[in-house]
C-alpha positions as CSV (number, residue, x, y, z in Angstrom):
1,X,89.1,178.0,123.4
2,X,88.9,179.6,120.0
3,X,91.2,177.0,118.5
4,X,89.1,174.2,119.9
5,X,85.9,175.8,118.6
6,X,87.5,176.1,115.2
7,X,88.5,172.4,115.3
8,X,85.1,171.4,116.3
9,X,83.5,173.5,113.6
10,X,85.9,172.0,111.1
11,X,85.2,168.5,112.3
12,X,81.5,169.3,112.2
13,X,81.8,170.5,108.7
14,X,83.7,167.4,107.7
15,X,81.1,165.1,109.1
16,X,77.8,166.7,108.5
17,X,77.8,170.4,107.7
18,X,79.6,170.2,104.4
19,X,77.8,167.6,102.3
20,X,80.5,167.7,99.6
21,X,83.3,166.9,102.0
22,X,83.0,163.1,101.5
23,X,81.5,162.8,98.1
24,X,83.9,165.4,96.5
25,X,87.3,163.9,95.6
26,X,90.5,165.7,94.9
27,X,90.6,166.9,91.3
28,X,87.5,164.8,90.4
29,X,89.2,161.4,91.5
30,X,87.5,158.4,93.2
31,X,86.4,159.2,96.8
32,X,86.4,157.0,99.8
33,X,82.6,156.5,99.7
34,X,82.8,155.3,96.1
35,X,85.6,152.8,97.0
36,X,83.5,151.5,100.0
37,X,80.4,151.1,97.9
38,X,82.3,149.2,95.1
39,X,83.8,146.9,97.7
40,X,80.4,146.2,99.3
41,X,78.9,145.6,95.8
42,X,81.6,143.1,95.0
43,X,81.1,141.2,98.3
44,X,77.3,141.1,97.8
45,X,77.7,139.7,94.2
46,X,80.2,137.1,95.4
47,X,78.0,136.0,98.3
48,X,75.0,135.7,95.9
49,X,76.9,133.6,93.4
50,X,78.3,131.3,96.2
51,X,74.8,130.9,97.7
52,X,73.3,130.1,94.3
53,X,75.9,127.5,93.6
54,X,75.5,125.9,97.0
55,X,71.7,125.8,96.7
56,X,71.9,124.2,93.2
57,X,74.3,121.5,94.4
58,X,72.4,120.7,97.5
59,X,69.0,120.6,95.9
60,X,67.7,117.0,95.2
61,X,67.4,116.0,91.6
62,X,69.8,118.7,90.4
63,X,72.7,116.4,89.5
64,X,73.8,115.7,86.0
65,X,71.3,113.6,84.1
66,X,74.2,111.3,83.0
67,X,73.9,109.4,86.3
68,X,75.8,109.4,89.6
69,X,79.3,108.0,89.8
70,X,78.2,105.2,92.2
71,X,74.8,103.7,92.4
72,X,73.8,102.9,96.0
73,X,73.9,99.2,96.7
74,X,70.5,97.6,96.2
75,X,69.0,100.7,94.6
76,X,68.0,101.8,91.1
77,X,68.1,105.3,89.6
78,X,65.7,107.1,87.3
79,X,67.3,109.8,85.1
80,X,64.8,112.5,84.3
81,X,65.5,114.8,81.3
82,X,64.5,117.9,83.1
83,X,64.4,117.0,86.8
84,X,67.7,115.3,87.4
85,X,68.2,111.9,89.1
86,X,66.3,109.9,91.7
87,X,68.1,106.8,93.2
88,X,65.5,106.0,95.9
89,X,64.1,102.9,94.1
90,X,64.8,99.5,95.5
91,X,63.7,97.5,92.5
92,X,63.9,98.0,88.7
93,X,60.2,97.4,88.3
94,X,59.4,100.2,90.9
95,X,61.6,102.6,88.9
96,X,60.0,101.7,85.6
97,X,56.5,102.1,87.1
98,X,57.5,105.6,88.4
99,X,59.0,106.9,85.1
100,X,56.2,105.3,82.9
101,X,54.9,108.0,80.6
102,X,57.6,110.5,81.5
103,X,60.8,111.6,79.7
104,X,63.1,109.5,81.8
105,X,64.9,106.2,81.9
106,X,65.9,103.7,84.6
107,X,69.4,102.3,85.0
108,X,71.2,100.0,87.4
109,X,70.6,96.2,87.3
110,X,68.2,94.5,85.0
111,X,64.9,92.9,86.1
112,X,66.6,89.5,85.9
113,X,69.3,90.7,88.4
114,X,66.5,91.3,90.9
115,X,66.0,87.6,91.0
116,X,69.7,87.0,91.5
117,X,70.8,89.6,94.1
118,X,74.1,87.8,94.8
119,X,75.1,88.0,91.2
120,X,75.4,84.2,91.0
121,X,75.1,84.1,87.2
122,X,78.0,86.5,86.8
123,X,80.1,84.6,89.3
124,X,79.3,81.3,87.5
125,X,80.2,82.9,84.2
126,X,83.5,84.1,85.6
127,X,84.2,80.6,87.0
128,X,83.3,79.0,83.6
129,X,85.5,81.6,81.8
130,X,88.4,80.9,84.1
131,X,87.9,77.1,83.7
132,X,87.9,77.5,79.9
133,X,91.0,79.6,80.1
134,X,92.7,77.1,82.3
135,X,91.6,74.3,79.9
136,X,93.0,76.3,77.0
137,X,96.3,76.9,78.9
138,X,96.5,73.2,79.8
139,X,95.9,72.1,76.2
140,X,98.5,74.7,75.1
141,X,101.0,73.4,77.6
142,X,100.2,69.8,76.6
143,X,100.6,70.7,73.0
144,X,103.9,72.4,73.8
145,X,105.1,69.3,75.7
146,X,104.0,67.0,72.8
147,X,105.8,69.3,70.3
148,X,109.0,69.2,72.3
149,X,108.7,65.5,72.8
150,X,108.2,65.0,69.0
151,X,111.2,67.3,68.3
152,X,113.3,65.4,70.8
153,X,112.2,62.2,69.1
154,X,113.1,63.6,65.7
155,X,116.5,64.7,67.0
156,X,117.1,61.3,68.6
157,X,116.2,59.5,65.4
158,X,118.4,61.9,63.4
159,X,121.3,61.3,65.8
160,X,120.7,57.5,65.6
161,X,120.5,57.7,61.9
162,X,123.8,59.6,61.9
163,X,125.4,57.0,64.1
164,X,124.1,54.2,61.9
165,X,125.4,56.0,58.8
166,X,128.8,56.5,60.3
167,X,128.9,52.9,61.4
168,X,127.9,51.7,57.9
169,X,130.5,54.0,56.4
170,X,133.1,52.7,58.8
171,X,132.1,49.1,58.0
172,X,132.5,49.9,54.3
173,X,135.8,51.4,54.8
174,X,136.9,48.5,56.9
175,X,135.8,46.0,54.2
176,X,137.5,48.1,51.6
177,X,140.7,48.1,53.6
178,X,140.4,44.3,54.2
179,X,139.8,43.8,50.5
180,X,142.8,45.9,49.7
181,X,145.0,43.8,52.0
182,X,143.6,40.6,50.6
183,X,144.3,41.9,47.1
184,X,147.8,42.8,47.9
185,X,148.4,39.5,49.7
186,X,147.1,37.6,46.6
187,X,149.3,39.8,44.4
188,X,152.2,39.1,46.6
189,X,151.4,35.4,46.5
190,X,151.2,35.4,42.7
191,X,154.5,37.3,42.4
192,X,156.1,34.8,44.8
193,X,154.9,31.8,42.9
194,X,156.1,33.5,39.6
195,X,159.5,34.1,41.0
196,X,159.7,30.6,42.3
197,X,158.7,29.2,38.9
198,X,161.3,31.4,37.3
199,X,164.0,30.0,39.6
200,X,162.9,26.4,39.0
201,X,163.0,27.1,35.3
202,X,166.5,28.5,35.4
203,X,167.7,25.6,37.6
204,X,166.3,23.1,35.1
């Protein structure tokens, strides 16, 4: 019984009777209470920072004034210098009327685009551009064909000229050979007549 009383007294002293039992550390080191309070302080600071970031992100008009990544279809945005962005306008004129006199600007489509919601002008421009490109490519291909045809024609004429030149050269060579044969034949005939004359002279 005495031992139990002693333990109870010691426990009581640890919990409530001795106020220095928790706050006093061994040799002046950090106590358990200090560690707990530091941990709670860190958790509270982290929660406050996270809540502030969430509230800033979720608040309307708190986005970057540079404009959202994607403008909602059929809407226009007003970018305020101090208040953020508002993309609730369904026409450019409505946006301009709202920001009139304020430090803000509207962006999205132009007033002319409100009259052409299906972007017909852009599609027509794209069609015309493709048509011009096709025409350019067609002319380039036609020019290439004409160039190749002209080159082929030049090559053909060059080949024909070469054939004609060789034919003419062959003809000249043939005539020269014929002339040479005729010359030799005539020379042979002269020699033969001369020999025959010599024989007749000796006979006489």
